[in-house]
Backbone of each chain as ProteinMPNN parsed JSONL, in Angstrom:
{"seq_chain_A": "XXXXXXXXXXXXXXXXXXXXXXXXXXXXXXXXXXXXXXXXXXXXXXXXXXXXXXXXXXXXXXXXXXXXXXX", "coords_chain_A": {"N_chain_A": [[203.417, 129.872, 164.295], [205.558, 127.596, 162.718], [208.002, 127.699, 160.047], [209.635, 126.899, 156.887], [210.563, 128.792, 155.211], [212.74, 130.558, 154.938], [214.862, 128.8, 154.524], [214.108, 127.481, 152.158], [214.079, 129.612, 150.441], [216.75, 130.367, 150.51], [217.912, 128.147, 149.316], [217.363, 128.609, 146.697], [218.743, 130.833, 146.228], [217.497, 133.272, 146.479], [216.667, 136.634, 147.27], [214.9, 138.294, 149.956], [213.402, 140.23, 148.752], [213.239, 139.257, 146.143], [211.655, 136.96, 146.497], [209.37, 138.166, 147.492], [208.582, 139.573, 145.242], [207.935, 137.458, 143.508], [205.699, 136.491, 144.819], [203.985, 138.599, 144.988], [203.778, 140.287, 147.18], [204.851, 142.459, 149.917], [208.339, 143.068, 150.822], [208.58, 143.302, 153.536], [206.509, 141.733, 154.477], [207.364, 139.164, 153.775], [209.632, 139.006, 155.397], [208.42, 139.174, 157.947], [206.983, 136.787, 157.971], [209.063, 134.919, 157.793], [210.47, 135.338, 160.191], [208.637, 134.438, 161.873], [206.657, 136.082, 162.918], [204.353, 136.639, 161.777], [201.566, 134.941, 160.534], [200.816, 133.662, 157.419], [197.944, 134.216, 155.252], [195.58, 131.658, 154.193], [195.271, 131.648, 151.309], [197.728, 132.895, 150.586], [199.534, 131.125, 151.702], [199.052, 128.84, 150.152], [199.887, 129.831, 147.721], [202.586, 130.158, 148.181], [203.281, 127.503, 148.57], [202.728, 126.457, 146.027], [204.611, 127.885, 144.539], [207.053, 126.851, 145.472], [206.636, 124.285, 144.827], [205.775, 122.353, 146.695], [204.0, 120.439, 149.227], [201.8, 122.171, 151.483], [202.151, 121.463, 154.178], [204.767, 120.732, 154.284], [206.103, 123.021, 154.338], [204.99, 124.729, 156.215], [204.376, 124.345, 159.71], [202.454, 123.721, 162.604], [202.863, 124.658, 166.098], [202.236, 122.5, 167.734], [202.551, 120.286, 166.075], [205.262, 120.518, 165.619], [206.253, 120.071, 168.178], [205.454, 117.461, 168.544], [206.992, 116.178, 166.662], [209.494, 116.441, 167.785], [209.263, 114.784, 170.003]], "CA_chain_A": [[203.562, 128.792, 163.322], [206.924, 127.477, 162.217], [208.064, 127.522, 158.597], [210.977, 126.698, 156.292], [210.633, 129.731, 154.089], [214.096, 131.105, 154.785], [215.701, 127.734, 153.95], [213.697, 127.27, 150.77], [214.514, 130.806, 149.688], [218.214, 130.316, 150.414], [218.263, 127.105, 148.333], [217.234, 129.185, 145.344], [219.554, 132.061, 146.238], [216.616, 134.432, 146.305], [216.58, 137.596, 148.372], [213.506, 138.483, 150.402], [212.731, 141.055, 147.732], [212.929, 138.374, 145.003], [210.505, 136.125, 146.869], [208.217, 139.073, 147.58], [208.199, 139.861, 143.848], [207.268, 136.255, 142.993], [204.422, 136.259, 145.513], [203.132, 139.789, 144.91], [203.621, 140.921, 148.5], [205.992, 143.318, 150.225], [209.479, 142.413, 151.466], [208.299, 143.286, 154.974], [205.641, 140.578, 154.744], [208.229, 137.972, 153.718], [210.456, 139.014, 156.615], [207.565, 138.877, 159.102], [206.667, 135.343, 157.939], [210.292, 134.169, 158.082], [210.83, 135.432, 161.626], [207.475, 133.86, 162.571], [205.851, 137.095, 163.602], [203.09, 136.755, 161.036], [201.124, 133.736, 159.835], [200.158, 134.092, 156.176], [196.585, 133.721, 155.004], [195.589, 130.403, 153.434], [195.614, 131.868, 149.897], [199.159, 133.17, 150.424], [200.248, 129.878, 152.013], [198.938, 127.983, 148.96], [200.709, 130.45, 146.681], [203.973, 129.826, 148.541], [203.437, 126.07, 148.318], [202.787, 126.275, 144.57], [205.873, 128.456, 144.05], [208.15, 125.93, 145.794], [206.196, 122.94, 144.404], [205.766, 121.484, 147.878], [202.749, 120.516, 149.998], [201.852, 123.218, 152.514], [202.65, 120.96, 155.48], [206.237, 120.621, 154.255], [206.652, 124.383, 154.492], [204.483, 125.271, 157.483], [203.909, 123.381, 160.708], [202.071, 124.437, 163.826], [203.729, 124.363, 167.242], [201.905, 121.161, 168.229], [203.192, 119.319, 165.18], [206.705, 120.62, 165.851], [206.526, 119.441, 169.469], [205.267, 116.021, 168.338], [208.145, 115.709, 165.904], [210.628, 116.368, 168.723], [209.042, 113.59, 170.82]], "C_chain_A": [[204.99, 128.773, 162.756], [206.911, 127.296, 160.701], [209.509, 127.408, 158.116], [211.235, 127.68, 155.159], [212.055, 130.236, 153.843], [215.028, 130.073, 154.115], [215.392, 127.553, 152.472], [214.145, 128.439, 149.882], [216.028, 130.759, 149.461], [218.655, 129.271, 149.38], [218.206, 127.621, 146.906], [218.037, 130.472, 145.186], [218.701, 133.298, 145.94], [216.75, 135.349, 147.508], [215.119, 137.656, 148.83], [212.722, 139.267, 149.359], [212.347, 140.21, 146.522], [211.678, 137.55, 145.293], [209.234, 136.975, 146.94], [207.673, 139.374, 146.18], [207.428, 138.671, 143.255], [205.864, 136.1, 143.568], [203.477, 137.454, 145.449], [202.822, 140.4, 146.262], [204.854, 141.787, 148.769], [207.127, 142.518, 150.877], [209.249, 142.3, 152.975], [207.437, 142.077, 155.345], [206.455, 139.29, 154.74], [209.058, 137.878, 154.996], [209.622, 138.623, 157.835], [207.194, 137.392, 159.15], [207.907, 134.544, 158.346], [210.661, 134.195, 159.565], [209.656, 135.008, 162.523], [206.724, 134.867, 163.432], [204.509, 137.287, 162.906], [202.788, 135.433, 160.341], [200.382, 134.152, 158.573], [198.735, 133.558, 156.079], [196.681, 132.403, 154.237], [195.896, 130.625, 151.957], [197.113, 132.121, 149.685], [199.979, 131.918, 150.712], [200.208, 128.926, 150.812], [199.828, 128.514, 147.835], [202.19, 130.096, 146.909], [204.24, 128.351, 148.212], [203.562, 125.793, 146.815], [204.132, 126.745, 144.024], [207.028, 127.486, 144.293], [207.811, 124.486, 145.413], [206.263, 121.933, 145.545], [204.381, 121.52, 148.525], [202.9, 121.546, 151.125], [202.494, 122.719, 153.81], [204.157, 120.731, 155.471], [206.91, 121.988, 154.38], [206.258, 124.946, 155.856], [204.118, 124.132, 158.431], [203.541, 124.149, 161.972], [202.938, 123.963, 164.993], [203.496, 122.955, 167.775], [202.604, 120.094, 167.391], [204.699, 119.318, 165.405], [207.09, 119.908, 167.145], [206.436, 117.918, 169.341], [206.481, 115.426, 167.622], [209.369, 115.548, 166.804], [210.523, 115.121, 169.589], [209.401, 112.338, 170.011]], "O_chain_A": [[205.539, 129.806, 162.373], [205.935, 126.803, 160.136], [210.457, 127.761, 158.818], [212.035, 127.415, 154.262], [212.511, 130.328, 152.704], [215.855, 130.414, 153.269], [216.297, 127.48, 151.641], [214.534, 128.254, 148.729], [216.519, 131.066, 148.375], [219.634, 129.471, 148.662], [218.911, 127.133, 146.023], [218.007, 131.112, 144.136], [219.127, 134.227, 145.253], [216.926, 134.885, 148.635], [214.225, 137.132, 148.166], [211.544, 139.006, 149.114], [211.281, 140.4, 145.936], [210.772, 137.45, 144.466], [208.165, 136.553, 146.501], [206.461, 139.423, 145.968], [206.407, 138.849, 142.591], [204.953, 135.633, 142.885], [202.305, 137.342, 145.809], [201.746, 140.96, 146.473], [205.778, 141.841, 147.957], [206.905, 141.433, 151.415], [209.667, 141.331, 153.607], [207.621, 141.475, 156.402], [206.265, 138.426, 155.596], [209.173, 136.81, 155.598], [210.068, 137.83, 158.664], [207.101, 136.805, 160.228], [207.817, 133.61, 159.142], [211.109, 133.192, 160.12], [209.677, 135.189, 163.74], [206.229, 134.551, 164.514], [203.641, 138.011, 163.395], [203.639, 134.873, 159.649], [199.42, 134.916, 158.646], [198.373, 132.581, 156.735], [197.735, 132.07, 153.696], [196.695, 129.884, 151.385], [197.698, 131.624, 148.723], [200.992, 131.668, 150.058], [201.208, 128.284, 150.491], [200.441, 127.744, 147.096], [202.929, 129.785, 145.976], [205.28, 128.002, 147.654], [204.397, 124.994, 146.389], [204.722, 126.096, 143.16], [207.886, 127.312, 143.427], [208.604, 123.575, 145.649], [206.743, 120.812, 145.38], [203.662, 122.51, 148.392], [203.996, 121.757, 151.646], [203.265, 123.429, 154.455], [204.763, 120.555, 156.528], [208.13, 122.087, 154.51], [207.07, 125.552, 156.556], [203.617, 123.09, 158.007], [204.221, 125.098, 162.361], [203.662, 122.975, 164.873], [204.434, 122.289, 168.215], [203.167, 119.134, 167.918], [205.339, 118.267, 165.387], [208.116, 119.23, 167.21], [207.221, 117.182, 169.939], [206.931, 114.324, 167.935], [210.177, 114.639, 166.614], [211.526, 114.471, 169.884], [209.285, 111.222, 170.518]]}, "seq_chain_B": "XXXXXXXXXXXXXXXXXXXXXXXXXXXXXXXXXXXXXXXXXXXXXXXXXXXXXXXXXXXXXXXXXXXXXXXXXXXXXXXXXXXXXXXXXXXXXXXXXXXXXXXXXXXXXXXXXXXXXXXXXXXXXXXXXXXXXXXXXXXXXXXXXXXXXXX", "coords_chain_B": {"N_chain_B": [[206.126, 143.287, 143.909], [203.192, 144.982, 144.711], [199.624, 144.516, 144.935], [197.068, 144.681, 142.322], [197.32, 145.622, 138.847], [195.058, 147.005, 138.079], [194.039, 147.884, 140.55], [196.071, 149.612, 141.318], [195.839, 151.498, 139.302], [193.312, 152.542, 139.806], [193.802, 153.678, 142.286], [195.664, 155.625, 141.541], [194.038, 157.267, 139.967], [192.207, 158.231, 141.873], [193.937, 159.551, 143.621], [194.827, 161.488, 141.88], [192.417, 162.907, 141.434], [192.063, 163.858, 144.011], [194.31, 165.504, 144.251], [193.757, 167.443, 142.326], [191.484, 168.54, 143.464], [192.577, 169.498, 145.864], [194.377, 171.339, 144.822], [192.585, 173.137, 143.76], [191.32, 174.149, 146.055], [193.566, 175.286, 147.292], [194.248, 177.193, 145.373], [192.028, 178.87, 145.463], [192.434, 179.93, 147.941], [194.862, 181.213, 147.576], [194.194, 183.306, 145.94], [193.326, 185.117, 147.644], [190.806, 184.991, 148.58], [188.193, 185.04, 150.973], [187.611, 182.323, 152.624], [185.988, 181.48, 154.718], [184.028, 183.437, 154.82], [182.924, 182.996, 152.371], [181.896, 180.47, 152.814], [179.809, 181.079, 154.508], [178.24, 182.603, 152.855], [177.619, 180.986, 150.691], [176.525, 178.311, 151.535], [175.615, 175.86, 150.486], [177.351, 175.267, 148.387], [179.708, 175.042, 149.776], [179.145, 172.855, 151.451], [178.781, 170.899, 149.523], [181.375, 170.796, 148.529], [182.728, 169.87, 150.764], [181.56, 167.352, 150.981], [182.493, 166.245, 148.62], [185.201, 166.2, 149.129], [185.319, 164.318, 151.214], [184.357, 162.129, 149.817], [186.379, 161.775, 147.923], [188.494, 161.207, 149.657], [187.552, 158.812, 150.727], [187.548, 157.271, 148.426], [190.304, 157.229, 147.797], [191.222, 155.924, 150.093], [189.935, 153.42, 149.87], [190.949, 152.461, 147.426], [193.619, 152.4, 148.117], [193.649, 150.457, 150.179], [193.003, 148.242, 148.66], [195.26, 147.811, 147.159], [197.438, 147.339, 148.771], [199.418, 144.817, 150.49], [198.638, 141.687, 152.298], [199.669, 141.756, 154.961], [200.015, 144.466, 155.453], [197.373, 145.258, 155.193], [196.287, 143.874, 157.362], [197.502, 145.236, 159.446], [196.158, 147.661, 159.302], [193.529, 146.815, 159.844], [193.817, 145.933, 162.481], [194.646, 148.297, 163.687], [192.384, 149.819, 163.228], [190.449, 148.452, 164.768], [191.562, 148.101, 167.476], [192.933, 150.548, 168.005], [190.878, 152.333, 167.411], [188.986, 151.454, 169.282], [190.278, 151.987, 171.717], [190.421, 154.762, 171.559], [187.709, 155.278, 171.551], [187.101, 154.449, 174.124], [188.399, 156.422, 175.623], [186.929, 158.628, 174.776], [184.396, 157.921, 175.706], [184.871, 158.04, 178.433], [185.304, 160.802, 178.692], [182.782, 161.648, 177.946], [181.085, 160.586, 179.968], [182.272, 161.68, 182.206], [181.876, 164.255, 181.806], [180.113, 166.301, 183.168], [181.545, 166.684, 185.571], [184.033, 167.387, 184.586], [183.612, 169.895, 183.575], [183.956, 171.509, 185.696], [186.597, 171.446, 186.118], [188.03, 171.943, 183.79], [188.615, 174.836, 181.825], [186.307, 175.609, 179.851], [185.32, 177.836, 178.575], [187.558, 179.304, 177.789], [188.449, 177.733, 175.754], [186.311, 177.595, 173.971], [185.487, 180.211, 173.376], [187.29, 181.53, 171.44], [186.703, 179.893, 169.26], [184.076, 180.468, 168.763], [184.088, 182.754, 167.272], [184.415, 181.841, 164.74], [182.687, 179.631, 164.362], [180.326, 180.354, 165.558], [177.33, 179.739, 167.353], [177.64, 177.091, 167.066], [180.048, 176.294, 168.044], [180.701, 174.63, 170.278], [179.767, 172.152, 169.431], [181.41, 171.673, 167.144], [183.866, 171.687, 168.375], [183.64, 169.398, 169.913], [183.407, 167.445, 167.878], [185.923, 167.761, 166.781], [187.564, 166.909, 168.884], [186.86, 164.213, 168.919], [187.836, 163.448, 166.382], [190.594, 163.9, 166.69], [191.19, 162.138, 168.814], [190.512, 159.635, 167.652], [192.243, 159.608, 165.457], [194.759, 159.679, 166.708], [194.626, 157.304, 168.239], [194.302, 155.341, 166.212], [196.61, 155.779, 164.578], [198.67, 155.417, 166.443], [198.286, 152.737, 167.266], [198.577, 151.431, 164.843], [201.264, 151.987, 164.271], [202.538, 150.683, 166.416], [201.818, 147.981, 165.906], [202.967, 147.6, 163.388], [205.701, 147.969, 163.904], [206.153, 145.868, 165.68], [205.921, 143.685, 164.009], [208.117, 143.728, 162.426]], "CA_chain_B": [[205.116, 144.237, 143.435], [201.972, 144.768, 145.477], [198.355, 144.927, 144.347], [196.914, 144.445, 140.905], [197.5, 146.831, 138.032], [193.787, 147.736, 138.116], [193.94, 148.568, 141.855], [197.008, 150.744, 141.318], [195.297, 152.524, 138.408], [192.201, 153.19, 140.519], [194.42, 154.529, 143.313], [196.263, 156.781, 140.869], [192.948, 158.158, 139.553], [191.67, 158.901, 143.069], [194.948, 160.506, 144.104], [194.778, 162.598, 140.924], [191.224, 163.711, 141.743], [192.349, 164.53, 145.28], [195.28, 166.579, 144.018], [193.05, 168.515, 141.607], [190.624, 169.183, 144.457], [193.46, 170.246, 146.768], [194.901, 172.492, 144.085], [191.476, 174.098, 143.657], [191.171, 174.803, 147.367], [194.753, 176.119, 147.5], [194.167, 178.333, 144.457], [191.02, 179.82, 145.956], [193.051, 180.608, 149.079], [195.925, 182.094, 147.085], [193.613, 184.509, 145.347], [192.987, 186.037, 148.727], [189.384, 184.939, 148.899], [187.899, 184.707, 152.373], [186.865, 181.067, 152.52], [184.952, 181.383, 155.744], [182.914, 184.295, 154.398], [182.313, 182.274, 151.256], [181.112, 179.371, 153.393], [178.585, 181.659, 155.058], [177.403, 183.131, 151.758], [177.185, 179.897, 149.799], [176.686, 177.067, 152.31], [175.381, 174.651, 149.685], [178.586, 174.982, 147.639], [180.697, 174.594, 150.772], [178.77, 171.497, 151.877], [179.067, 170.003, 148.393], [182.831, 170.642, 148.455], [183.116, 169.002, 151.889], [181.132, 165.994, 150.623], [183.409, 165.787, 147.572], [186.479, 165.916, 149.798], [185.166, 163.044, 151.938], [184.222, 161.094, 148.784], [187.721, 161.538, 147.372], [189.278, 160.535, 150.703], [187.064, 157.426, 150.798], [188.035, 156.611, 147.21], [191.745, 156.987, 147.96], [191.375, 154.904, 151.135], [189.506, 152.123, 149.341], [191.929, 152.042, 146.414], [194.852, 152.105, 148.846], [193.499, 149.165, 150.863], [192.958, 147.166, 147.672], [196.54, 147.566, 146.488], [198.492, 146.927, 149.702], [199.374, 143.363, 150.687], [197.802, 141.259, 153.431], [200.202, 142.182, 156.261], [199.702, 145.895, 155.584], [195.928, 145.335, 155.453], [196.058, 143.414, 158.731], [197.917, 146.33, 160.334], [195.076, 148.657, 159.328], [192.372, 146.244, 160.551], [194.146, 145.935, 163.911], [194.641, 149.708, 164.118], [190.991, 150.277, 163.228], [189.713, 147.875, 165.889], [192.119, 148.389, 168.801], [193.162, 151.994, 168.131], [189.562, 152.964, 167.465], [188.336, 151.091, 170.555], [190.934, 152.74, 172.799], [189.971, 156.152, 171.418], [186.313, 155.292, 171.989], [187.11, 154.354, 175.587], [188.748, 157.765, 176.13], [185.792, 159.52, 174.496], [183.314, 157.552, 176.633], [185.236, 158.609, 179.727], [185.034, 162.246, 178.629], [181.325, 161.805, 177.881], [180.47, 160.334, 181.272], [182.863, 162.546, 183.224], [181.617, 165.619, 181.346], [179.633, 167.27, 184.163], [182.61, 166.992, 186.529], [185.138, 168.031, 183.866], [183.307, 171.312, 183.347], [184.435, 172.258, 186.864], [188.069, 171.342, 186.138], [188.574, 172.537, 182.555], [188.032, 176.128, 181.477], [185.779, 175.454, 178.499], [185.135, 179.16, 177.966], [188.815, 179.691, 177.138], [188.579, 176.944, 174.522], [185.194, 177.812, 173.044], [185.307, 181.611, 172.968], [187.915, 181.813, 170.134], [186.02, 179.13, 168.207], [182.774, 181.081, 168.478], [184.279, 183.748, 166.211], [184.318, 181.151, 163.448], [181.544, 178.714, 164.272], [179.137, 180.89, 166.214], [176.765, 178.905, 168.428], [178.013, 175.685, 166.83], [181.438, 176.098, 168.489], [180.799, 173.464, 171.159], [179.577, 170.956, 168.604], [182.598, 171.432, 166.317], [184.97, 171.341, 169.285], [183.425, 167.982, 170.243], [183.765, 166.638, 166.701], [187.387, 167.837, 166.646], [188.153, 166.035, 169.909], [186.663, 162.834, 168.423], [188.767, 163.223, 165.269], [191.965, 163.822, 167.224], [191.314, 160.891, 169.585], [190.504, 158.491, 166.736], [193.466, 159.648, 164.646], [195.879, 159.282, 167.572], [194.467, 155.88, 168.56], [194.547, 154.554, 164.997], [198.014, 155.905, 164.16], [199.524, 154.819, 167.458], [198.177, 151.283, 167.233], [199.157, 150.993, 163.566], [202.715, 152.055, 164.396], [202.944, 149.603, 167.318], [201.657, 146.701, 165.215], [203.933, 147.516, 162.276], [207.037, 147.803, 164.477], [206.239, 144.526, 166.276], [205.981, 142.658, 162.967], [209.347, 143.846, 161.632]], "C_chain_B": [[203.801, 143.948, 144.141], [200.75, 145.203, 144.68], [198.301, 144.649, 142.86], [197.106, 145.751, 140.153], [196.233, 147.683, 138.072], [193.672, 148.543, 139.41], [194.854, 149.778, 141.885], [196.498, 151.873, 140.431], [194.181, 153.293, 139.104], [192.76, 154.135, 141.574], [194.984, 155.792, 142.677], [195.184, 157.787, 140.461], [192.428, 158.941, 140.756], [192.66, 159.919, 143.627], [194.96, 161.733, 143.188], [193.594, 163.52, 141.194], [191.454, 164.515, 143.023], [193.289, 165.7, 145.092], [194.635, 167.753, 143.288], [192.181, 169.301, 142.594], [191.465, 170.048, 145.397], [194.007, 171.492, 146.096], [193.834, 173.574, 143.965], [191.292, 174.882, 144.945], [192.34, 175.757, 147.61], [194.676, 177.376, 146.627], [193.164, 179.363, 144.965], [191.561, 180.571, 147.166], [194.095, 181.605, 148.621], [195.368, 183.393, 146.503], [193.166, 185.504, 146.411], [191.515, 186.02, 149.083], [189.193, 184.52, 150.361], [186.994, 183.473, 152.374], [185.73, 180.971, 153.533], [183.742, 182.249, 155.387], [182.156, 183.628, 153.248], [181.418, 181.155, 151.771], [179.784, 179.886, 153.936], [177.642, 182.104, 153.953], [176.851, 182.028, 150.858], [177.344, 178.55, 150.516], [176.508, 175.801, 151.478], [176.648, 174.254, 148.924], [179.645, 174.424, 148.591], [180.426, 173.154, 151.2], [179.067, 170.49, 150.764], [180.573, 169.748, 148.296], [183.322, 169.714, 149.566], [182.753, 167.55, 151.57], [182.067, 165.403, 149.577], [184.754, 165.386, 148.175], [186.422, 164.553, 150.501], [185.067, 161.886, 150.941], [185.586, 160.736, 148.21], [188.58, 160.782, 148.39], [188.867, 159.066, 150.822], [187.567, 156.629, 149.6], [189.507, 156.267, 147.319], [191.976, 155.868, 148.973], [191.034, 153.518, 150.624], [190.523, 151.58, 148.334], [193.242, 151.643, 147.083], [194.777, 150.732, 149.502], [193.528, 148.008, 149.869], [194.313, 146.883, 147.044], [197.677, 147.207, 147.443], [198.353, 145.427, 149.982], [198.727, 143.006, 152.029], [198.34, 141.679, 154.798], [199.876, 143.659, 156.505], [198.212, 146.087, 155.868], [195.613, 144.941, 156.892], [196.403, 144.523, 159.729], [196.806, 147.379, 160.44], [193.837, 148.118, 160.044], [192.591, 146.309, 162.059], [194.083, 147.363, 164.458], [193.21, 150.229, 164.215], [190.271, 149.756, 164.471], [190.267, 148.345, 167.238], [192.352, 149.879, 169.011], [191.846, 152.738, 168.258], [188.858, 152.689, 168.789], [188.942, 151.853, 171.727], [190.484, 154.206, 172.767], [188.527, 156.279, 171.905], [186.218, 155.234, 173.511], [187.412, 155.724, 176.208], [187.559, 158.715, 175.953], [184.609, 159.21, 175.418], [183.579, 158.108, 178.025], [184.907, 160.102, 179.751], [183.525, 162.502, 178.672], [180.695, 161.658, 179.272], [181.005, 161.259, 182.361], [182.564, 164.016, 182.934], [181.164, 166.609, 182.406], [180.71, 167.654, 185.173], [183.751, 167.745, 185.841], [184.887, 169.529, 183.679], [183.722, 172.169, 184.541], [185.958, 172.304, 186.912], [188.691, 172.066, 184.947], [187.839, 173.84, 182.251], [187.534, 176.081, 180.028], [185.577, 176.799, 177.794], [186.383, 179.58, 177.197], [189.008, 178.951, 175.818], [187.53, 177.374, 173.499], [185.073, 179.251, 172.545], [186.004, 181.923, 171.636], [187.204, 181.099, 168.988], [184.696, 179.777, 167.816], [182.877, 182.154, 167.412], [184.069, 183.119, 164.842], [183.008, 180.381, 163.33], [180.261, 179.223, 164.922], [178.65, 179.968, 167.303], [177.095, 177.431, 168.247], [179.398, 175.357, 167.36], [181.604, 174.837, 169.338], [180.704, 172.166, 170.378], [180.841, 170.632, 167.799], [183.818, 171.116, 167.17], [184.867, 169.859, 169.653], [183.82, 167.066, 169.099], [185.288, 166.612, 166.539], [188.076, 166.926, 167.654], [188.025, 164.567, 169.471], [187.674, 162.513, 167.32], [190.195, 163.045, 165.766], [192.164, 162.496, 167.957], [191.395, 159.68, 168.659], [191.776, 158.443, 165.901], [194.67, 159.183, 165.471], [195.819, 157.788, 167.889], [194.83, 155.005, 167.381], [196.034, 154.573, 164.643], [198.94, 155.208, 165.146], [199.494, 153.31, 167.389], [198.776, 150.717, 165.952], [200.68, 150.927, 163.688], [203.238, 150.916, 165.289], [202.922, 148.25, 166.604], [202.75, 146.531, 164.158], [205.345, 147.287, 162.805], [207.209, 146.395, 165.064], [206.42, 143.432, 165.218], [207.269, 142.727, 162.152], [210.514, 143.149, 162.303]], "O_chain_B": [[203.345, 142.805, 144.17], [200.815, 146.123, 143.866], [199.322, 144.414, 142.213], [197.061, 146.836, 140.732], [196.3, 148.912, 138.097], [193.273, 149.707, 139.4], [194.487, 150.835, 142.4], [196.686, 153.05, 140.74], [194.101, 154.518, 139.016], [192.266, 155.25, 141.747], [194.808, 156.893, 143.2], [195.374, 158.997, 140.585], [192.231, 160.154, 140.681], [192.274, 161.009, 144.052], [195.085, 162.866, 143.652], [193.73, 164.743, 141.187], [191.091, 165.688, 143.111], [193.104, 166.759, 145.69], [194.922, 168.912, 143.586], [192.138, 170.531, 142.575], [191.108, 171.19, 145.687], [194.093, 172.559, 146.705], [194.127, 174.766, 144.055], [191.13, 176.103, 144.937], [192.15, 176.883, 148.069], [194.994, 178.477, 147.076], [193.409, 180.568, 144.907], [191.192, 181.723, 147.396], [194.218, 182.696, 149.178], [196.006, 184.444, 146.575], [192.689, 186.595, 146.1], [191.022, 186.9, 149.788], [189.969, 183.728, 150.895], [185.786, 183.565, 152.157], [184.656, 180.449, 153.237], [182.595, 181.864, 155.613], [180.929, 183.689, 153.166], [180.331, 180.917, 151.245], [178.759, 179.212, 153.836], [176.422, 182.006, 154.077], [175.743, 182.139, 150.332], [178.198, 177.745, 150.145], [177.165, 174.791, 151.728], [176.982, 173.073, 148.823], [180.37, 173.483, 148.27], [181.343, 172.338, 151.301], [179.539, 169.382, 151.02], [181.001, 168.629, 148.016], [184.207, 168.884, 149.354], [183.526, 166.633, 151.847], [182.399, 164.219, 149.627], [185.357, 164.383, 147.792], [187.347, 163.747, 150.399], [185.61, 160.806, 151.173], [185.914, 159.563, 148.031], [189.298, 159.844, 148.041], [189.712, 158.188, 150.994], [187.961, 155.47, 149.73], [189.922, 155.158, 146.981], [192.802, 154.982, 148.759], [191.745, 152.552, 150.903], [190.907, 150.411, 148.38], [193.894, 150.681, 146.676], [195.711, 149.937, 149.404], [194.015, 146.923, 150.187], [194.503, 145.82, 146.452], [198.756, 146.815, 146.999], [197.298, 144.84, 149.739], [198.324, 143.882, 152.793], [197.553, 141.935, 155.709], [199.509, 144.051, 157.613], [197.822, 146.945, 156.66], [194.794, 145.572, 157.559], [195.701, 144.728, 160.719], [196.544, 147.915, 161.517], [193.166, 148.856, 160.764], [191.696, 146.682, 162.818], [193.545, 147.608, 165.538], [192.859, 150.968, 165.135], [189.57, 150.507, 165.149], [189.536, 148.917, 168.047], [192.014, 150.42, 170.063], [191.697, 153.642, 169.081], [188.213, 153.572, 169.353], [188.227, 152.309, 172.62], [190.205, 154.807, 173.804], [188.165, 157.246, 172.577], [185.365, 155.885, 174.115], [186.778, 156.134, 177.18], [187.227, 159.495, 176.846], [183.905, 160.118, 175.858], [182.672, 158.578, 178.71], [184.309, 160.602, 180.704], [183.052, 163.429, 179.33], [179.888, 162.486, 179.696], [180.299, 161.586, 183.314], [182.939, 164.903, 183.7], [181.773, 167.67, 182.541], [180.788, 168.81, 185.588], [184.363, 168.632, 186.436], [185.824, 170.326, 183.632], [183.83, 173.391, 184.432], [186.541, 173.098, 187.65], [189.731, 172.713, 185.068], [186.62, 173.939, 182.396], [188.248, 176.465, 179.101], [185.655, 176.885, 176.569], [186.294, 180.137, 176.103], [189.638, 179.458, 174.89], [187.825, 177.501, 172.31], [184.613, 179.487, 171.428], [185.379, 182.529, 170.766], [187.11, 181.628, 167.88], [184.248, 179.651, 166.676], [181.9, 182.449, 166.722], [183.608, 183.773, 163.906], [182.31, 180.473, 162.32], [179.22, 178.571, 164.835], [179.446, 179.462, 168.095], [176.867, 176.618, 169.143], [179.883, 174.246, 167.149], [182.544, 174.068, 169.135], [181.447, 171.214, 170.62], [181.293, 169.487, 167.764], [184.701, 170.369, 166.748], [185.874, 169.152, 169.7], [184.478, 166.046, 169.303], [185.869, 165.58, 166.205], [189.052, 166.251, 167.325], [188.958, 163.781, 169.631], [188.288, 161.446, 167.319], [190.913, 162.152, 165.318], [193.168, 161.812, 167.758], [192.238, 158.803, 168.849], [192.327, 157.368, 165.663], [195.492, 158.398, 165.0], [196.832, 157.091, 167.819], [195.578, 154.037, 167.525], [196.645, 153.525, 164.433], [199.87, 154.503, 164.754], [200.538, 152.661, 167.446], [199.406, 149.659, 165.966], [201.309, 149.953, 163.272], [204.236, 150.271, 164.97], [203.875, 147.475, 166.686], [203.371, 145.474, 164.046], [206.105, 146.507, 162.231], [208.283, 145.803, 164.958], [207.001, 142.383, 165.496], [207.496, 141.885, 161.284], [211.624, 143.152, 161.771]]}, "name": "protein", "num_of_chains": 2, "seq": "XXXXXXXXXXXXXXXXXXXXXXXXXXXXXXXXXXXXXXXXXXXXXXXXXXXXXXXXXXXXXXXXXXXXXXXXXXXXXXXXXXXXXXXXXXXXXXXXXXXXXXXXXXXXXXXXXXXXXXXXXXXXXXXXXXXXXXXXXXXXXXXXXXXXXXXXXXXXXXXXXXXXXXXXXXXXXXXXXXXXXXXXXXXXXXXXXXXXXXXXXXXXXXXXXXXXXXXXXXXXXX"}
């Protein structure tokens, strides 16, 4: 699953540790999500969406949606 | 910050209980007491202590799982399923190949020293030990693989 977490974090000048602190998870989890090696649970995805005040689909998109957007 | 304050407090309590228990066992060893002889003389006390140890370990494990975040929990679930399954596969092989293995492996050399401690139960405890080692290796190995792949 693709995501814009790194961009959104950079816009706020937050480190991975800062974002991890806001979300109550470890820095390793933030890194794994950013490099797309781990898909967060729905509760964590909603938490991320609330933190950035964005709908979930503006942060996360599945590969099919990404491919459709390219077309 | 991971986990809730309550989960961390529960973990701290269980770790504290574990440390007190460990200190007790260590102290009884330091005094030069023969633990194995004690186990033979007071089996009920020994069994109760073993049950307490397992209870404390379960408490620490539960509190630990409740305070780590979802990726760390996922790593343990994956390790439990795949590492445990791989270990089970190895153990099943040993189980089914057992009659043939007894012609290849010198079980007497393994069991004779254990019989000094466990008596006629040596074979049983050797089997339990093999299960523990296999499961620990499978779990730890798979956990490490998963954790490294996600970094």
